[in-house]
C-alpha positions in Angstrom: -0.4 -0.1 -0.3 1.6 3.5 -0.9 0.5 6.9 0.2 0.9 9.5 -1.8 -0.3 13.2 -1.4 -4.0 13.3 -1.3 -4.3 9.5 -2.7 -4.0 6.3 -1.2 -2.6 3.3 -3.6 -3.2 -0.4 -3.0 -1.3 -2.9 -4.9 -2.9 -6.1 -5.8 -1.5 -8.4 -8.4 -1.1 -7.3 -11.7 -2.0 -3.8 -10.8 -2.2 -0.6 -8.7 -5.6 1.0 -7.3 -5.3 4.3 -6.1 -8.3 6.1 -4.4 -8.5 9.6 -3.1 -8.2 10.2 0.8 -11.2 12.6 0.6 -13.5 9.8 -0.9 -13.2 7.5 1.2 -13.6 10.1 4.3 -16.8 11.1 2.6 -17.8 7.3 2.3 -17.3 6.5 6.0 -18.9 10.0 6.9 -22.0 8.4 4.7 -21.7 5.2 6.4 -21.8 6.6 9.7 -25.0 8.8 8.7 -26.6 5.9 7.5 -26.1 3.8 10.3 -27.6 6.4 12.7 -30.5 6.7 11.2 -31.4 2.9 11.4 -30.7 3.0 15.1 -32.0 5.7 17.7 -33.4 5.6 21.0 -35.6 8.5 21.8 -37.8 9.4 24.9 -39.2 12.6 25.4 -42.6 13.7 27.5 -44.9 16.3 26.8 -43.4 16.7 22.8 -45.4 16.0 20.0 -45.1 15.0 17.3 -41.9 12.4 17.6 -40.3 11.4 14.3 -37.6 8.9 13.2 -36.2 7.2 10.0 -37.3 3.9 9.5 -37.0 1.4 6.7 -40.1 -0.1 4.6 -40.7 -3.5 5.1 -39.6 -3.7 9.2 -41.4 -5.0 12.1 -42.9 -2.3 14.6 -44.0 -3.3 18.5 -46.6 -0.7 20.0 -47.1 -1.1 23.9 -49.8 1.9 24.0 -52.0 3.1 26.8 -55.1 3.5 26.4 -56.6 6.0 23.9 -58.2 6.7 20.7 -55.3 5.7 18.2 -55.4 5.8 14.2 -52.2 4.0 12.8 -51.8 5.0 9.3 -49.5 3.5 6.1 -47.6 6.3 4.2 -45.0 6.2 1.0 -42.5 7.8 3.3 -39.3 5.9 5.1 -40.1 7.4 9.1 -42.2 6.5 11.5 -43.9 10.0 13.5 -46.0 9.9 17.0 -48.6 12.5 17.3 -51.0 13.3 20.0 -53.6 15.6 21.1 -56.1 15.7 24.5 -58.1 17.9 26.2 -56.4 17.8 29.6 -53.0 18.0 30.8 -50.7 15.7 28.5 -47.8 17.7 29.3 -46.1 13.8 31.5 -47.4 12.1 28.4 -44.0 9.7 27.4 -43.3 8.4 23.9 -40.4 6.2 23.9 -38.9 4.4 20.6 -36.4 2.4 20.0 -35.1 2.0 16.6 -33.0 -1.0 15.6 -32.3 -1.2 12.1 -35.5 -3.2 10.6 -37.3 -3.4 14.0 -38.7 -0.7 16.7 -40.5 -0.6 20.0 -42.7 2.4 20.5 -44.0 2.7 24.1 -46.7 5.3 25.4 -47.4 6.1 28.7 -48.7 8.5 31.1 -51.3 9.2 29.2 -54.6 11.8 30.3 -57.7 9.9 30.6 -60.1 12.5 28.7 -60.2 11.9 25.2 -56.9 11.3 24.4 -56.3 10.3 21.0 -53.0 9.5 18.9 -52.0 9.1 15.4 -49.0 7.3 14.3 -47.6 7.2 10.9 -45.5 4.2 9.4 -44.3 3.1 5.9 -47.2 1.2 4.1 -44.9 -2.0 4.0 -44.8 -2.8 7.8 -45.8 -5.6 10.2 -47.3 -4.9 13.1 -47.8 -6.1 17.1 -50.1 -3.6 18.9 -51.2 -3.8 22.7 -53.2 -1.2 24.2 -55.5 -1.7 27.7 -58.8 -0.3 26.3 -60.2 2.5 23.6 -60.6 2.7 19.9 -58.1 1.4 17.2 -58.0 2.4 13.7 -55.9 0.7 11.3 -55.4 1.9 7.9 -52.5 1.7 4.6 -50.4 -0.8 5.9 -50.0 -3.9 4.1 -47.8 -6.7 6.3 -48.6 -8.7 9.3 -50.9 -7.4 11.5 -51.2 -8.8 15.2 -53.6 -6.5 17.4 -55.2 -7.0 21.1 -57.3 -4.9 23.3 -58.6 -5.6 26.9 -61.7 -3.8 26.1 -63.0 -1.1 23.2 -62.9 -1.1 19.6 -61.2 -2.5 16.6 -61.4 -1.1 12.9 -59.1 -2.8 10.3 -58.6 -2.1 6.9 -58.1 -5.2 5.5 -57.4 -4.5 2.0 -57.2 -7.6 -0.2 -58.0 -11.0 1.1 -55.8 -12.8 -1.6 -52.7 -10.9 0.6 -53.5 -13.3 3.9 -52.8 -16.6 4.2 -54.7 -16.5 7.7 -57.1 -14.6 9.4 -58.1 -14.8 12.8 -60.4 -12.7 15.0 -62.2 -13.5 18.1 -64.0 -11.2 21.2 -64.8 -13.0 24.5 -68.1 -10.8 24.2 -69.2 -8.5 21.9 -68.8 -8.9 18.0 -66.8 -9.8 15.1 -67.9 -8.5 11.7 -65.7 -9.3 8.6 -67.8 -8.1 5.6 -65.3 -9.8 3.1 -65.5 -12.9 4.4 -69.2 -12.4 5.0 -69.1 -13.1 8.5 -71.0 -11.3 11.7 -71.5 -12.4 15.0 -72.4 -11.3 18.3 -72.4 -12.9 21.9 -70.3 -14.4 24.1 -67.1 -16.1 23.3 -67.1 -15.3 19.3 -64.7 -16.5 16.6 -63.5 -17.1 13.2 -61.1 -18.1 11.1 -60.0 -18.2 7.8 -57.0 -19.5 5.5 -55.5 -18.2 2.2 -52.4 -18.2 -0.2 -51.1 -15.0 0.8 -48.2 -14.0 2.7 -49.6 -11.8 5.6 -51.2 -13.1 9.1 -53.9 -11.5 10.6 -55.0 -12.3 14.5 -57.2 -9.7 16.1 -58.4 -10.0 19.4 -60.7 -8.0 22.2 -61.9 -9.0 25.6 -65.0 -6.9 25.4 -65.9 -5.1 22.6 -66.1 -4.7 18.9 -64.0 -5.9 15.8 -64.6 -4.5 12.4 -62.6 -5.7 9.6 -63.1 -3.9 6.1 
């Protein structure tokens, strides 16, 4: 290996290859920036919205407080969490732990009166959501979906039924409605399952409440 001013040269069998030092430095800086964008830890109180870059096709796990929550798929490579409340939301804590193709979102200390969140994610994303109570609305997301609430309502935009290899929904008490599968059930311990040739999976469960699959 040779070092000639602003050039670095490497000898390989049969030839000598040289690189500008500035080009190498720029490449290293770009690689470091890309790694930083794919790995981030955000922990904020009373701040909305919060944003982080995130790859398409990743997995997002959400542990949310009781609320009215909209999860919306967007044609963007980022996650955005925003919220509003009629009460004091200065103690709301949002934590995002981003690790390349996986992210964990935790939202705690939410007020009890009319607290609403909107969580925007890349359209191609696998979702896992747990929430004690409230209303969960999901639209515009193509990927695996795993949702559970103790009590409340889910409104899930499924998309094309052919995209799913398995769909299962259940309530201990309440209703399960899925127009695309000609399913409408109400009462105690209601559920349904369907299998297909697609690649996605939907699991939806509520202890007490209503599931609407569109």
